[in-house]
SEGUTI-848860 format. One record per atom (N, C-alpha, C, O): residue in three letters; atom name; x, z, y. Coordinates in steps of 0.001 Angstrom, whole numbers, plus 500000, padded with zeros to 6 digits. Layout:
// residues N
{"ALA" "CA" {X Z Y}}
...
END
This chain:
// residues 142
{"MET" "N" {588529 605497 209544}}
{"MET" "CA" {589574 605319 209439}}
{"MET" "C" {590314 604900 210463}}
{"MET" "O" {589724 603923 210923}}
{"ILE" "N" {591476 605146 211190}}
{"ILE" "CA" {592229 605578 212409}}
{"ILE" "C" {593505 604416 212070}}
{"ILE" "O" {594189 604610 211066}}
{"ILE" "N" {593708 603537 212714}}
{"ILE" "CA" {594974 602398 212558}}
{"ILE" "C" {595517 602706 213942}}
{"ILE" "O" {594874 602829 214984}}
{"GLY" "N" {597073 602825 213713}}
{"GLY" "CA" {597626 602991 214862}}
{"GLY" "C" {597588 604649 215332}}
{"GLY" "O" {597072 605627 214792}}
{"LYS" "N" {598363 604492 216568}}
{"LYS" "CA" {598232 605629 217157}}
{"LYS" "C" {597081 606336 217733}}
{"LYS" "O" {596370 605728 218533}}
{"ARG" "N" {596786 607688 217380}}
{"ARG" "CA" {595510 608378 218104}}
{"ARG" "C" {595729 608425 219589}}
{"ARG" "O" {596851 608635 220051}}
{"ARG" "N" {594753 608245 220284}}
{"ARG" "CA" {594632 608430 221843}}
{"ARG" "C" {594808 609878 222063}}
{"ARG" "O" {594558 610655 221142}}
{"ARG" "N" {595222 610307 223220}}
{"ARG" "CA" {594783 611656 223511}}
{"ARG" "C" {593811 611636 224447}}
{"ARG" "O" {593621 610634 225137}}
{"ARG" "N" {593077 612771 224569}}
{"ARG" "CA" {591963 613035 225502}}
{"ARG" "C" {592690 613099 226627}}
{"ARG" "O" {593879 613407 226547}}
{"PRO" "N" {592025 612786 228003}}
{"PRO" "CA" {592356 612820 229200}}
{"PRO" "C" {592179 614348 229642}}
{"PRO" "O" {591117 614937 229440}}
{"LYS" "N" {593182 614905 230203}}
{"LYS" "CA" {593030 616361 230674}}
{"LYS" "C" {591905 616621 231866}}
{"LYS" "O" {591835 615901 232862}}
{"GLN" "N" {591308 617400 231697}}
{"GLN" "CA" {590257 617720 233056}}
{"GLN" "C" {590750 618902 233567}}
{"GLN" "O" {591098 619982 233090}}
{"LYS" "N" {590670 618263 234988}}
{"LYS" "CA" {591333 619053 236372}}
{"LYS" "C" {590652 620432 236247}}
{"LYS" "O" {589491 620416 235838}}
{"LYS" "N" {591188 621577 236531}}
{"LYS" "CA" {590480 622668 236904}}
{"LYS" "C" {589760 622468 238217}}
{"LYS" "O" {590161 621768 239147}}
{"VAL" "N" {588489 623271 238167}}
{"VAL" "CA" {588070 623227 239954}}
{"VAL" "C" {587778 624688 239936}}
{"VAL" "O" {587226 625372 239074}}
{"GLU" "N" {588225 624964 240963}}
{"GLU" "CA" {588183 626301 241615}}
{"GLU" "C" {586643 626892 242091}}
{"GLU" "O" {586085 627955 241820}}
{"ASN" "N" {586317 626013 242716}}
{"ASN" "CA" {585145 626065 243394}}
{"ASN" "C" {583944 626064 242753}}
{"ASN" "O" {584120 624930 242307}}
{"GLU" "N" {582818 626375 242300}}
{"GLU" "CA" {581860 625884 241733}}
{"GLU" "C" {580964 624999 242300}}
{"GLU" "O" {580419 624298 241448}}
{"ASN" "N" {580657 624807 243308}}
{"ASN" "CA" {580120 624421 244226}}
{"ASN" "C" {580683 622559 243929}}
{"ASN" "O" {579886 621621 243957}}
{"GLU" "N" {581782 622450 243737}}
{"GLU" "CA" {582804 621258 243757}}
{"GLU" "C" {582206 620730 242542}}
{"GLU" "O" {581683 619620 242637}}
{"SER" "N" {582183 621368 241330}}
{"SER" "CA" {581729 621020 240084}}
{"SER" "C" {580303 620530 239802}}
{"SER" "O" {579920 619599 239093}}
{"LYS" "N" {579482 621594 240705}}
{"LYS" "CA" {577882 620825 240689}}
{"LYS" "C" {577520 619693 241465}}
{"LYS" "O" {576494 619034 241299}}
{"SER" "N" {578776 619405 242685}}
{"SER" "CA" {578375 617903 243312}}
{"SER" "C" {578355 616915 242189}}
{"SER" "O" {577454 616105 241970}}
{"SER" "N" {579648 617109 241382}}
{"SER" "CA" {580228 616193 240593}}
{"SER" "C" {579213 615711 239635}}
{"SER" "O" {579298 614534 239286}}
{"LEU" "N" {578370 616366 239211}}
{"LEU" "CA" {577407 616062 238460}}
{"LEU" "C" {576289 615030 238656}}
{"LEU" "O" {575978 614962 239845}}
{"ARG" "N" {575734 614377 238033}}
{"ARG" "CA" {574864 613153 238431}}
{"ARG" "C" {573525 613822 238622}}
{"ARG" "O" {573316 614830 237947}}
{"LYS" "N" {572637 613422 239408}}
{"LYS" "CA" {571734 613965 239872}}
{"LYS" "C" {570530 613638 238976}}
{"LYS" "O" {570534 612504 238499}}
{"LYS" "N" {569465 614470 238659}}
{"LYS" "CA" {568763 613918 237701}}
{"LYS" "C" {567401 613233 238746}}
{"LYS" "O" {567176 613829 239799}}
{"LYS" "N" {566705 612223 238459}}
{"LYS" "CA" {565743 611803 239142}}
{"LYS" "C" {564553 612447 238479}}
{"LYS" "O" {564438 612774 237298}}
{"VAL" "N" {563409 612605 239789}}
{"VAL" "CA" {562807 613322 239448}}
{"VAL" "C" {561316 612439 239579}}
{"VAL" "O" {561310 611331 240117}}
{"VAL" "N" {560226 612983 239095}}
{"VAL" "CA" {558736 611994 238761}}
{"VAL" "C" {558283 612554 240258}}
{"VAL" "O" {558252 613774 240419}}
{"THR" "N" {557980 611787 241206}}
{"THR" "CA" {557232 611586 242227}}
{"THR" "C" {556016 611234 242749}}
{"THR" "O" {555262 611793 243545}}
{"ASN" "N" {555966 610160 242126}}
{"ASN" "CA" {554881 609109 242399}}
{"ASN" "C" {553473 609179 241682}}
{"ASN" "O" {552421 608720 242127}}
{"CYS" "N" {553727 610073 240069}}
{"CYS" "CA" {552488 610157 239546}}
{"CYS" "C" {552059 611419 239312}}
{"CYS" "O" {552810 612242 239833}}
{"GLU" "N" {551085 611922 238694}}
{"GLU" "CA" {550758 613540 238597}}
{"GLU" "C" {551544 614196 237521}}
{"GLU" "O" {551694 615416 237451}}
{"HIS" "N" {552156 613132 236489}}
{"HIS" "CA" {552862 613766 235520}}
{"HIS" "C" {554240 614125 235807}}
{"HIS" "O" {555219 613538 235346}}
{"VAL" "N" {554263 615150 236619}}
{"VAL" "CA" {555560 615841 237006}}
{"VAL" "C" {556570 616470 235963}}
{"VAL" "O" {557771 616603 236197}}
{"ASP" "N" {555898 616869 234695}}
{"ASP" "CA" {556499 617370 233627}}
{"ASP" "C" {557215 616845 232599}}
{"ASP" "O" {558027 617391 231852}}
{"ARG" "N" {556751 615513 232652}}
{"ARG" "CA" {557195 614349 232062}}
{"ARG" "C" {558794 613609 232390}}
{"ARG" "O" {559366 613771 233468}}
{"GLU" "N" {559174 613060 231630}}
{"GLU" "CA" {560739 612376 231654}}
{"GLU" "C" {560481 611075 232772}}
{"GLU" "O" {559501 610331 232713}}
{"TYR" "N" {561334 610995 233569}}
{"TYR" "CA" {561335 609661 234737}}
{"TYR" "C" {561557 608873 234075}}
{"TYR" "O" {561990 609077 232941}}
{"TYR" "N" {561338 607736 234551}}
{"TYR" "CA" {561064 606322 233885}}
{"TYR" "C" {561712 605288 234708}}
{"TYR" "O" {562812 604785 234480}}
{"ALA" "N" {560712 604951 235945}}
{"ALA" "CA" {561242 603999 237016}}
{"ALA" "C" {560017 604126 237879}}
{"ALA" "O" {558849 604368 237576}}
{"ARG" "N" {560675 603869 239190}}
{"ARG" "CA" {560276 604053 240459}}
{"ARG" "C" {559375 605391 240638}}
{"ARG" "O" {558285 605387 241209}}
{"GLY" "N" {559811 606205 240232}}
{"GLY" "CA" {559599 608030 240674}}
{"GLY" "C" {558170 608064 239848}}
{"GLY" "O" {557231 608763 240229}}
{"MET" "N" {558114 607257 238711}}
{"MET" "CA" {556852 607518 238098}}
{"MET" "C" {557240 607824 236088}}
{"MET" "O" {558248 607436 235498}}
{"CYS" "N" {556394 608387 235657}}
{"CYS" "CA" {556548 608658 233969}}
{"CYS" "C" {556527 607108 233354}}
{"CYS" "O" {556236 606180 234108}}
{"LYS" "N" {556806 606897 232135}}
{"LYS" "CA" {556594 605791 231476}}
{"LYS" "C" {555128 605235 231393}}
{"LYS" "O" {554928 604038 231602}}
{"ASN" "N" {554372 605867 231169}}
{"ASN" "CA" {552824 605517 231113}}
{"ASN" "C" {552398 605111 232266}}
{"ASN" "O" {551571 604202 232196}}
{"CYS" "N" {552682 605479 233325}}
{"CYS" "CA" {552150 605463 234579}}
{"CYS" "C" {552638 603932 235043}}
{"CYS" "O" {551984 602942 235371}}
{"TYR" "N" {554334 604214 234903}}
{"TYR" "CA" {554866 602809 235478}}
{"TYR" "C" {554196 601450 234892}}
{"TYR" "O" {553971 600427 235539}}
{"HIS" "N" {553913 601694 233422}}
{"HIS" "CA" {553416 600295 233044}}
{"HIS" "C" {551937 599836 233285}}
{"HIS" "O" {551399 598738 233144}}
{"LYS" "N" {551415 601183 233741}}
{"LYS" "CA" {549874 601105 234260}}
{"LYS" "C" {549758 600866 235871}}
{"LYS" "O" {548797 600411 236491}}
{"LYS" "N" {550660 601180 236223}}
{"LYS" "CA" {550490 600837 237953}}
{"LYS" "C" {551829 600020 238602}}
{"LYS" "O" {551885 598952 239211}}
{"GLY" "N" {552784 600897 238243}}
{"GLY" "CA" {554294 600635 238804}}
{"GLY" "C" {554579 599006 238893}}
{"GLY" "O" {555210 598478 239810}}
{"ARG" "N" {554096 598431 237962}}
{"ARG" "CA" {554575 596657 238016}}
{"ARG" "C" {553591 596015 238544}}
{"ARG" "O" {552446 596030 238091}}
{"THR" "N" {554021 595295 239713}}
{"THR" "CA" {553084 594446 240665}}
{"THR" "C" {553465 592868 240494}}
{"THR" "O" {552763 592074 241120}}
{"LYS" "N" {554303 592465 239860}}
{"LYS" "CA" {554966 591139 240197}}
{"LYS" "C" {553845 590343 238796}}
{"LYS" "O" {553736 590636 237606}}
{"PRO" "N" {553169 589265 239650}}
{"PRO" "CA" {552507 588665 238642}}
{"PRO" "C" {552973 587792 237625}}
{"PRO" "O" {554027 587165 237732}}
{"ALA" "N" {552019 587717 236380}}
{"ALA" "CA" {552958 587011 235412}}
{"ALA" "C" {552542 585391 235672}}
{"ALA" "O" {551595 585000 236355}}
{"VAL" "N" {553335 584716 235073}}
{"VAL" "CA" {553521 583075 235197}}
{"VAL" "C" {552280 582210 234964}}
{"VAL" "O" {551715 581318 235598}}
{"CYS" "N" {552010 583077 233348}}
{"CYS" "CA" {551047 582582 232494}}
{"CYS" "C" {549538 582861 233025}}
{"CYS" "O" {548745 581962 233301}}
{"CYS" "N" {549304 584066 233111}}
{"CYS" "CA" {548209 584740 234113}}
{"CYS" "C" {548529 584801 235382}}
{"CYS" "O" {549744 584860 235574}}
{"PRO" "N" {547882 584807 236294}}
{"PRO" "CA" {548257 585221 237647}}
{"PRO" "C" {547825 586332 238008}}
{"PRO" "O" {548339 587049 238867}}
{"GLU" "N" {546534 586628 237179}}
{"GLU" "CA" {545782 587575 237523}}
{"GLU" "C" {546022 588790 237118}}
{"GLU" "O" {545380 589771 237493}}
{"LYS" "N" {547244 588816 236088}}
{"LYS" "CA" {547895 590033 235486}}
{"LYS" "C" {549171 590119 235838}}
{"LYS" "O" {549823 589239 236399}}
{"ALA" "N" {549683 591610 235380}}
{"ALA" "CA" {551124 591684 235752}}
{"ALA" "C" {551786 591372 234674}}
{"ALA" "O" {551339 591432 233528}}
{"MET" "N" {553020 590981 235044}}
{"MET" "CA" {554158 590513 234244}}
{"MET" "C" {554565 591647 233715}}
{"MET" "O" {554732 592735 234268}}
{"TYR" "N" {554762 591251 232293}}
{"TYR" "CA" {555159 592125 230810}}
{"TYR" "C" {556603 592013 230660}}
{"TYR" "O" {557390 592948 230806}}
{"SER" "N" {556949 590649 230318}}
{"SER" "CA" {558300 590575 229937}}
{"SER" "C" {558404 588837 229818}}
{"SER" "O" {557513 588060 229476}}
{"LYS" "N" {559674 588566 230185}}
{"LYS" "CA" {559738 586947 230006}}
{"LYS" "C" {559138 585990 231042}}
{"LYS" "O" {559187 584765 230935}}
{"ASN" "N" {558355 586900 232430}}
{"ASN" "CA" {557863 586041 233224}}
{"ASN" "C" {556396 585981 232302}}
{"ASN" "O" {555817 584953 232653}}
{"LEU" "N" {555595 586701 231261}}
{"LEU" "CA" {554589 586142 230576}}
{"LEU" "C" {553761 587875 230678}}
{"LEU" "O" {554307 588954 230909}}
{"CYS" "N" {552372 587591 230421}}
{"CYS" "CA" {551494 588915 230756}}
{"CYS" "C" {551788 589706 229162}}
{"CYS" "O" {552491 589123 228337}}
{"GLN" "N" {551217 590977 228872}}
{"GLN" "CA" {551423 591429 227690}}
{"GLN" "C" {550976 590716 226567}}
{"GLN" "O" {551609 590724 225511}}
{"ASN" "N" {549707 589968 226758}}
{"ASN" "CA" {548835 589467 225560}}
{"ASN" "C" {549463 588283 225027}}
{"ASN" "O" {549464 587907 223855}}
{"CYS" "N" {550219 587517 226451}}
{"CYS" "CA" {550952 586252 225979}}
{"CYS" "C" {552207 586521 225301}}
{"CYS" "O" {552754 585728 224535}}
{"TYR" "N" {552672 587754 225636}}
{"TYR" "CA" {554039 587842 225231}}
{"TYR" "C" {554110 587873 223823}}
{"TYR" "O" {554802 587270 223003}}
{"MET" "N" {552972 588965 223725}}
{"MET" "CA" {552922 589448 221802}}
{"MET" "C" {552562 588471 221069}}
{"MET" "O" {552872 588508 219879}}
{"LYS" "N" {551761 587264 221632}}
{"LYS" "CA" {551480 586155 220874}}
{"LYS" "C" {552660 585657 220391}}
{"LYS" "O" {552995 585599 219208}}
{"HIS" "N" {553381 585239 221512}}
{"HIS" "CA" {554625 584451 221541}}
{"HIS" "C" {555805 585141 220606}}
{"HIS" "O" {556501 584582 219758}}
{"TYR" "N" {555816 586585 221038}}
{"TYR" "CA" {556644 587164 219893}}
{"TYR" "C" {556338 587054 218446}}
{"TYR" "O" {557130 586663 217588}}
{"GLY" "N" {555149 587425 218261}}
{"GLY" "CA" {554438 587305 216638}}
{"GLY" "C" {554665 586027 216202}}
{"GLY" "O" {554985 585916 215019}}
{"LYS" "N" {554573 584970 216909}}
{"LYS" "CA" {555121 583464 216458}}
{"LYS" "C" {556526 583332 215808}}
{"LYS" "O" {556759 582613 214836}}
{"GLU" "N" {557433 584102 216449}}
{"GLU" "CA" {558805 583887 216651}}
{"GLU" "C" {559211 585142 215176}}
{"GLU" "O" {560084 584940 214332}}
{"LYS" "N" {558503 586098 215226}}
{"LYS" "CA" {558877 586771 214167}}
{"LYS" "C" {558220 586031 212692}}
{"LYS" "O" {559002 585817 211766}}
{"ARG" "N" {556855 585693 212562}}
{"ARG" "CA" {556773 584847 211445}}
{"ARG" "C" {557657 583851 211082}}
{"ARG" "O" {557982 583664 209910}}
{"LYS" "N" {558163 583048 212226}}
{"LYS" "CA" {559179 581831 211803}}
{"LYS" "C" {560221 582287 211120}}
{"LYS" "O" {560792 581711 210194}}
{"GLU" "N" {560541 583637 211720}}
{"GLU" "CA" {561840 584040 211269}}
{"GLU" "C" {561701 584657 209948}}
{"GLU" "O" {562448 584218 209074}}
{"THR" "N" {561053 585400 209702}}
{"THR" "CA" {560943 585781 208415}}
{"THR" "C" {560374 584819 207370}}
{"THR" "O" {560708 585023 206203}}
{"LYS" "N" {559538 583774 207646}}
{"LYS" "CA" {559240 583067 206915}}
{"LYS" "C" {560694 581948 206216}}
{"LYS" "O" {560761 581473 205082}}
{"ILE" "N" {561448 581838 207073}}
{"ILE" "CA" {562775 580997 207212}}
{"ILE" "C" {563491 582023 206431}}
{"ILE" "O" {564126 581473 205531}}
{"ALA" "N" {563633 583314 206432}}
{"ALA" "CA" {564360 584130 205461}}
{"ALA" "C" {563999 584323 204144}}
{"ALA" "O" {564923 584546 203361}}
{"LYS" "N" {562720 584287 203658}}
{"LYS" "CA" {562385 584055 202584}}
{"LYS" "C" {562624 582882 201953}}
{"LYS" "O" {563087 582878 200813}}
{"ILE" "N" {562380 581918 202520}}
{"ILE" "CA" {562889 580503 201844}}
{"ILE" "C" {564283 580575 201566}}
{"ILE" "O" {564675 580142 200482}}
{"ALA" "N" {565084 581053 202375}}
{"ALA" "CA" {566548 581208 202273}}
{"ALA" "C" {566775 582140 201088}}
{"ALA" "O" {567513 581813 200158}}
{"ALA" "N" {566096 583367 201136}}
{"ALA" "CA" {566116 584073 199876}}
{"ALA" "C" {565978 583669 198664}}
{"ALA" "O" {566757 583912 197743}}
{"LYS" "N" {564894 582977 198604}}
{"LYS" "CA" {564061 582441 197310}}
{"LYS" "C" {565308 581336 196495}}
{"LYS" "O" {565512 581174 195292}}
{"ALA" "N" {565953 580735 197633}}
{"ALA" "CA" {566495 579558 197380}}
{"ALA" "C" {567906 580009 196742}}
{"ALA" "O" {568365 579432 195757}}
{"SER" "N" {568528 581032 197347}}
{"SER" "CA" {569674 581624 196653}}
{"SER" "C" {569766 582541 195228}}
{"SER" "O" {570718 582722 194470}}
{"ASN" "N" {568194 583106 195183}}
{"ASN" "CA" {567835 583561 193886}}
{"ASN" "C" {567857 582587 192824}}
{"ASN" "O" {568351 582828 191723}}
{"HIS" "N" {567303 581440 193156}}
{"HIS" "CA" {566984 580121 192433}}
{"HIS" "C" {568384 579777 192061}}
{"HIS" "O" {568501 579776 190835}}
{"ASP" "N" {569321 579529 192591}}
{"ASP" "CA" {570301 579153 192716}}
{"ASP" "C" {571493 579983 191533}}
{"ASP" "O" {572283 579433 190766}}
{"LYS" "N" {571264 581377 191739}}
{"LYS" "CA" {572013 582290 190939}}
{"LYS" "C" {571437 582077 189697}}
{"LYS" "O" {572258 581823 188815}}
{"SER" "N" {569900 582112 189251}}
{"SER" "CA" {569379 581870 187832}}
{"SER" "C" {569727 580632 187575}}
{"SER" "O" {569813 580628 186347}}
{"LEU" "N" {570003 579488 187980}}
{"LEU" "CA" {570401 578331 187526}}
{"LEU" "C" {571744 578550 186831}}
{"LEU" "O" {571921 578277 185643}}
{"ASP" "N" {572821 579135 187760}}
{"ASP" "CA" {573794 579304 187262}}
{"ASP" "C" {574146 580327 186046}}
{"ASP" "O" {575260 580385 185525}}
{"LYS" "N" {572891 581224 185627}}
{"LYS" "CA" {573184 582458 184719}}
{"LYS" "C" {572417 581570 183293}}
{"LYS" "O" {572704 581810 182120}}
{"SER" "N" {571564 580689 183679}}
{"SER" "CA" {570732 579989 182562}}
{"SER" "C" {571895 578900 182006}}
{"SER" "O" {572087 578770 180797}}
{"HIS" "N" {572489 578296 182794}}
{"HIS" "CA" {573558 577269 182811}}
{"HIS" "C" {574886 577948 181622}}
{"HIS" "O" {575267 577422 180577}}
{"GLU" "N" {575367 579289 182259}}
{"GLU" "CA" {576220 579882 181459}}
{"GLU" "C" {575650 580132 180129}}
{"GLU" "O" {576371 579878 179164}}
{"LYS" "N" {574281 580662 179894}}
{"LYS" "CA" {573630 580828 178444}}
{"LYS" "C" {573674 579715 177910}}
{"LYS" "O" {574415 579769 176929}}
{"SER" "N" {573185 578577 178087}}
{"SER" "CA" {573239 577559 177186}}
{"SER" "C" {574571 576950 176944}}
{"SER" "O" {574872 576715 175774}}
{"TYR" "N" {575429 576654 177915}}
{"TYR" "CA" {576699 576117 177304}}
{"TYR" "C" {577935 577127 177229}}
{"TYR" "O" {579064 576685 177014}}
{"GLY" "N" {577683 578593 177426}}
{"GLY" "CA" {578679 579439 176964}}
{"GLY" "C" {579327 579369 178233}}
{"GLY" "O" {578910 578682 179165}}
{"LYS" "N" {580475 580170 178269}}
{"LYS" "CA" {581579 580357 179407}}
{"LYS" "C" {582595 579426 179163}}
{"LYS" "O" {583719 579695 179586}}
{"SER" "N" {582391 578302 178512}}
{"SER" "CA" {583623 577182 178437}}
{"SER" "C" {584134 576315 179582}}
{"SER" "O" {583549 575576 180374}}
{"SER" "N" {585188 576583 179445}}
{"SER" "CA" {585772 575836 180863}}
{"SER" "C" {585911 573940 180123}}
{"SER" "O" {585837 573500 178976}}
{"ASP" "N" {586082 573440 181157}}
{"ASP" "CA" {586042 571858 181409}}
{"ASP" "C" {587100 571427 180087}}
{"ASP" "O" {586702 570630 179237}}
{"LYS" "N" {588398 572004 180017}}
{"LYS" "CA" {589277 571805 178965}}
{"LYS" "C" {588751 571755 177302}}
{"LYS" "O" {588899 570863 176467}}
{"ALA" "N" {588096 573059 177203}}
{"ALA" "CA" {587818 573245 175978}}
{"ALA" "C" {586501 572286 175551}}
{"ALA" "O" {586372 572034 174353}}
{"THR" "N" {585660 571823 176374}}
{"THR" "CA" {584569 570655 176141}}
{"THR" "C" {585470 569504 175777}}
{"THR" "O" {585293 568991 174672}}
{"LYS" "N" {586500 568991 176635}}
{"LYS" "CA" {587025 567813 176521}}
{"LYS" "C" {587779 567721 175102}}
{"LYS" "O" {587934 566711 174416}}
{"LYS" "N" {588274 569230 174799}}
{"LYS" "CA" {589288 569078 173373}}
{"LYS" "C" {587907 568931 172436}}
{"LYS" "O" {588203 568192 171498}}
{"SER" "N" {586612 569326 172343}}
{"SER" "CA" {585809 569461 171529}}
{"SER" "C" {585517 568002 171506}}
{"SER" "O" {585560 567451 170406}}
{"ASN" "N" {585220 567280 172580}}
{"ASN" "CA" {584756 565949 172344}}
{"ASN" "C" {585920 564691 171960}}
{"ASN" "O" {585665 563560 171545}}
{"LEU" "N" {587205 565271 172235}}
{"LEU" "CA" {588158 564376 171507}}
{"LEU" "C" {588234 564623 169727}}
{"LEU" "O" {588496 563822 168830}}
{"HIS" "N" {587898 566021 169691}}
{"HIS" "CA" {588118 566468 168093}}
{"HIS" "C" {586834 565444 167640}}
{"HIS" "O" {587096 564483 166916}}
{"ASP" "N" {585501 565673 168071}}
{"ASP" "CA" {584675 564736 167315}}
{"ASP" "C" {584663 563421 167358}}
{"ASP" "O" {583945 562813 166564}}
{"MET" "N" {585565 562640 168420}}
{"MET" "CA" {585918 561356 168422}}
{"MET" "C" {587013 561092 167060}}
{"MET" "O" {586920 560193 166225}}
{"SER" "N" {587817 561923 167119}}
{"SER" "CA" {589045 561890 166140}}
{"SER" "C" {588259 561445 164706}}
{"SER" "O" {588525 560388 164134}}
{"TYR" "N" {587458 562212 164312}}
{"TYR" "CA" {586569 562265 163241}}
{"TYR" "C" {585468 561214 162710}}
{"TYR" "O" {584981 561022 161596}}
{"GLY" "N" {585293 560663 163866}}
{"GLY" "CA" {584407 559662 164084}}
{"GLY" "C" {582672 559970 163946}}
{"GLY" "O" {581818 559247 163432}}
{"LYS" "N" {582519 561303 164599}}
{"LYS" "CA" {581075 561714 164413}}
{"LYS" "C" {580575 560912 165914}}
{"LYS" "O" {579384 560818 166212}}
{"SER" "N" {581375 560520 166535}}
{"SER" "CA" {580145 559975 167475}}
{"SER" "C" {580318 558372 167375}}
{"SER" "O" {579837 557745 168319}}
{"SER" "N" {580747 557866 166675}}
{"SER" "CA" {580725 556458 166049}}
{"SER" "C" {579883 556353 165031}}
{"SER" "O" {579254 555323 164789}}
{"ASP" "N" {579798 557629 164227}}
{"ASP" "CA" {578486 557574 163368}}
{"ASP" "C" {576979 557590 163733}}
{"ASP" "O" {575988 557092 163201}}
{"LYS" "N" {577176 558349 164841}}
{"LYS" "CA" {575677 558360 165681}}
{"LYS" "C" {575462 556974 166130}}
{"LYS" "O" {574327 556519 165990}}
{"ALA" "N" {576233 556351 166565}}
{"ALA" "CA" {576053 554870 167294}}
{"ALA" "C" {575513 553960 166185}}
{"ALA" "O" {574518 553298 166482}}
{"THR" "N" {576003 553832 164991}}
{"THR" "CA" {575942 552959 163983}}
{"THR" "C" {574471 553388 163756}}
{"THR" "O" {573709 552440 163951}}
{"LYS" "N" {573693 554815 163318}}
{"LYS" "CA" {572919 555181 162717}}
{"LYS" "C" {571457 554538 163501}}
{"LYS" "O" {570458 554112 162922}}
{"LYS" "N" {571674 554617 164857}}
{"LYS" "CA" {570410 554007 165560}}
{"LYS" "C" {570298 552640 165314}}
{"LYS" "O" {569360 552002 165792}}
END
């Protein structure tokens, strides 16, 4: 859905020489530091797999003998930490979902047992019972 005026596309300048148009294109980076020349470039002149095995040199804070994976942790410690966080998040989400479902079921059972009467209608029926002495009869019988 478009709100307001539509913006015009900017006009592209016509280039007379083909050499100028080629120079304006972004150069693709080429894999040069690993033997997988046919694969897509990832970082530091390597493909994705080689970079993750050989390209990372910074040591992890948790295990200095291992390479840093993410958040200053090695891959093993990061996965442990990530798993704990995910389990905690899903546990909290399940508890919240259960609570909301429980509240909904209570509302439905309340409507079934009392009907969909408003407070005014119940007050009128209570006044009606009192005017005929039903409430006082119950008190005297006990």
